[in-house]
C-alpha positions as CSV (number, residue, x, y, z in Angstrom):
1,M,190.4,165.2,-123.4
2,A,193.9,166.6,-122.8
3,F,192.4,169.4,-120.8
4,S,190.3,167.0,-118.8
5,G,193.4,164.9,-118.0
6,K,195.3,168.0,-116.9
7,S,192.4,168.9,-114.6
8,N,192.4,165.5,-113.0
9,V,196.1,165.7,-112.4
10,L,195.7,169.1,-110.8
11,N,192.8,167.9,-108.6
12,S,194.9,165.0,-107.4
13,A,197.9,167.3,-106.8
14,C,195.6,169.7,-104.8
15,Q,194.2,166.8,-102.7
16,S,197.7,165.5,-102.0
17,A,198.8,169.0,-101.0
18,E,195.7,169.4,-98.6
19,L,196.5,166.0,-97.1
20,I,200.1,167.0,-96.5
21,L,199.1,170.3,-95.0
22,H,196.6,168.5,-92.8
23,W,199.1,166.0,-91.5
24,S,201.7,168.8,-91.1
25,G,199.1,170.7,-89.0
26,C,198.5,167.7,-86.8
27,L,202.2,167.1,-86.4
28,L,202.7,170.7,-85.4
29,R,200.0,170.6,-82.8
30,V,201.4,167.3,-81.4
31,R,204.9,168.9,-81.1
32,Q,203.4,172.0,-79.4
33,H,201.5,169.8,-77.0
34,D,204.7,167.9,-76.2
35,R,206.6,171.1,-75.5
36,S,203.8,172.3,-73.2
37,T,203.8,169.1,-71.3
38,S,207.6,169.1,-71.0
39,G,207.4,172.7,-69.6
40,H,204.9,171.7,-66.9
41,E,207.0,168.7,-66.0
42,R,210.1,170.8,-65.7
43,S,208.3,173.4,-63.5
44,G,207.2,170.6,-61.2
45,S,210.7,169.2,-61.0
46,V,212.2,172.6,-60.0
47,T,209.5,173.0,-57.3
48,L,210.3,169.5,-55.9
49,E,214.1,170.2,-55.9
50,F,213.5,173.5,-54.1
51,I,211.3,171.8,-51.4
52,I,214.0,169.2,-50.9
53,A,217.0,171.5,-50.9
54,F,215.6,174.4,-48.9
55,P,215.8,172.8,-45.4
56,I,219.4,171.6,-46.1
57,V,220.5,175.1,-47.2
58,F,218.7,176.7,-44.3
59,I,220.4,174.4,-41.7
60,A,223.7,174.9,-43.4
61,G,223.3,178.6,-43.2
62,L,222.5,178.5,-39.5
63,A,225.5,176.3,-38.9
64,I,227.8,178.7,-40.7
65,V,226.6,181.7,-38.7
66,E,226.7,179.8,-35.4
67,F,230.2,178.4,-35.9
68,F,231.4,181.8,-37.0
69,F,230.2,183.2,-33.6
70,L,231.9,180.2,-31.8
71,I,235.2,180.8,-33.5
72,L,235.0,184.5,-32.8
73,I,234.4,183.9,-29.1
74,I,237.2,181.4,-28.8
75,E,239.6,183.8,-30.5
76,G,238.4,186.6,-28.2
77,G,238.7,184.5,-25.1
78,A,242.2,183.5,-26.0
79,T,243.2,187.1,-26.6
80,A,241.7,188.2,-23.3
81,L,243.5,185.4,-21.4
82,H,246.9,186.2,-23.0
83,E,246.5,189.9,-22.1
84,G,245.6,188.9,-18.5
85,T,248.6,186.6,-18.3
86,R,250.9,189.2,-19.6
87,R,249.7,191.6,-16.9
88,A,250.1,188.9,-14.2
89,A,253.7,188.3,-15.3
90,E,254.8,191.9,-15.0
91,L,257.4,192.9,-12.5
92,Y,255.9,194.1,-9.2
93,P,257.6,195.1,-6.0
94,S,258.0,192.1,-3.6
95,S,255.5,193.7,-1.2
96,Y,252.9,194.2,-3.9
97,P,249.9,192.0,-3.0
98,L,248.5,189.4,-5.3
99,D,245.0,189.6,-3.8
100,T,243.6,191.7,-1.0
101,L,239.9,192.4,-0.2
102,G,238.4,195.4,-1.9
103,D,239.1,197.6,-4.9
104,D,242.8,198.3,-4.2
105,N,244.3,197.6,-7.6
106,D,246.3,194.6,-6.5
107,I,247.7,192.1,-9.1
108,A,244.5,190.1,-9.3
109,D,242.5,193.4,-9.9
110,K,244.9,194.3,-12.7
111,V,244.5,190.9,-14.4
112,V,240.7,190.9,-14.1
113,A,240.5,194.5,-15.5
114,A,242.7,193.5,-18.5
115,I,240.6,190.4,-19.2
116,N,237.3,192.3,-18.9
117,E,238.4,195.0,-21.3
118,H,238.6,192.3,-24.1
119,L,235.7,190.1,-23.0
120,N,233.1,192.9,-22.8
121,V,233.2,193.2,-26.6
122,Y,231.8,189.6,-26.8
123,N,229.0,190.0,-24.1
124,I,231.2,188.3,-21.4
125,E,232.4,189.7,-18.1
126,V,234.1,188.9,-14.8
127,V,231.7,190.1,-12.0
128,D,233.4,190.5,-8.6
129,P,231.6,193.1,-6.5
130,V,233.8,192.4,-3.4
131,N,236.8,193.6,-5.4
132,G,235.2,196.5,-7.3
133,F,233.9,194.8,-10.4
134,V,230.2,195.4,-9.6
135,T,228.6,195.7,-13.0
136,D,226.5,192.6,-13.5
137,D,224.8,192.9,-16.9
138,P,222.1,190.2,-17.2
139,K,222.7,190.2,-21.0
140,K,226.3,189.2,-20.5
141,Q,227.8,185.8,-19.7
142,N,229.8,185.5,-16.5
143,A,233.4,184.3,-16.5
144,T,235.7,182.9,-13.9
145,V,239.4,183.7,-13.6
146,V,242.0,181.6,-11.7
147,I,245.4,183.2,-11.0
148,E,248.4,181.2,-9.7
149,R,251.6,183.1,-8.8
150,N,254.3,182.6,-6.2
151,G,252.8,179.5,-4.8
152,M,249.4,181.2,-4.3
153,M,246.1,180.7,-6.1
154,V,243.3,183.3,-6.4
155,T,239.8,182.7,-7.9
156,R,237.8,185.7,-9.2
157,P,235.1,185.9,-8.1
158,A,235.6,183.8,-5.0
159,G,234.0,180.4,-5.5
160,G,233.6,180.9,-9.3
161,S,231.0,182.7,-11.4
162,M,227.4,181.5,-11.9
163,N,225.6,181.2,-15.2
164,Q,222.1,182.6,-15.9
165,S,220.5,179.5,-14.3
166,G,222.4,179.9,-11.1
167,A,224.9,177.0,-11.6
168,V,228.5,177.6,-10.8
169,I,230.9,177.6,-13.8
170,G,233.6,175.2,-12.9
171,C,237.2,176.2,-13.8
172,S,240.4,174.2,-13.3
173,R,243.9,174.6,-14.7
174,T,245.1,172.3,-17.5
175,G,248.6,171.2,-17.3
176,P,251.1,171.1,-14.4
177,P,251.2,173.8,-11.6
178,P,253.4,176.8,-12.3
179,D,257.1,176.8,-11.3
180,I,258.4,179.3,-8.9
181,D,259.3,181.7,-11.7
182,E,256.0,181.2,-13.6
183,V,252.5,182.6,-13.5
184,V,249.4,180.6,-14.7
185,V,246.0,182.1,-15.5
186,T,242.9,180.1,-16.4
187,L,239.8,181.6,-17.9
188,C,236.4,179.8,-18.1
189,F,232.9,180.7,-19.3
190,E,230.0,179.0,-21.0
191,F,229.3,179.6,-24.6
192,V,225.5,179.6,-24.4
193,D,223.2,181.7,-22.3
194,S,221.5,179.0,-20.3
195,A,218.4,181.2,-19.6
196,N,217.9,182.1,-23.3
197,P,219.9,179.6,-25.4
198,S,218.6,180.8,-28.8
199,G,218.9,184.5,-28.0
200,I,221.5,186.8,-29.4
201,D,222.5,188.3,-26.0
202,G,224.7,185.3,-25.1
203,P,228.1,184.8,-26.6
204,V,226.9,182.1,-29.0
205,P,223.3,181.5,-30.0
206,D,222.3,177.8,-29.8
207,W,220.3,177.8,-33.0
208,L,221.1,174.2,-34.0
209,A,219.7,172.7,-30.8
210,S,216.3,172.1,-32.6
211,F,218.2,169.9,-35.1
212,G,220.0,167.7,-32.5
213,F,223.2,169.7,-32.2
214,S,223.4,171.8,-29.0
215,L,226.3,173.8,-27.4
216,A,224.4,174.1,-24.1
217,G,226.7,173.3,-21.2
218,S,229.8,173.6,-23.4
219,K,232.4,176.1,-22.1
220,F,235.6,177.8,-22.9
221,E,238.3,176.6,-20.5
222,M,241.8,177.7,-21.3
223,T,245.1,178.0,-19.4
224,S,248.0,180.3,-20.2
225,R,251.4,180.5,-18.5
226,A,254.3,182.9,-18.7
227,S,257.6,183.5,-17.1
228,L,257.7,186.2,-14.5
229,E,259.5,189.3,-15.6
């Protein structure tokens, strides 16, 4: 009888152990299933975040590159203008002409040559075939230079430059006219190639135009003045 009692106790213990193991197994499978479901949900969440964020990152990247070019061109134009103004303010003999027809190295020729030297780096040039500046690269933006010295005003090229669409690039001085002992030089050019706005040949590619922000028609227009030496 004692042996039989022990046997019943052992059987009950074994059955309890099997029940615990069974429930433990179920609990383990449930937890594994929960982890698997959570992993799928997390993967779907990451994909959704990427779809939402990618256009924003892409547009921001284009904006950074475009505005980098814009700042670079503005800095380059300012440097070219200051060099041209410095050349216009140099001391010349009283009989030295400001502007005469042809490639005769007058003051206006010297100013345009100094400006072109800097602008060519940025795909910009002053084209003036009448006065010897005959290179007209279709991949470069045209610029206009206005020189005021000793009561006279000269525009190079005469009448102003034209953009790739054939429209004249207007250029006017900002600020008061120069005093008798001053020289004023104004430089103007458009930032975007009007014939190929999104191309890389122009000074600044108009990549953001598709997103409602365009630089088409915008131009660099800056005036510099200096005292005559």
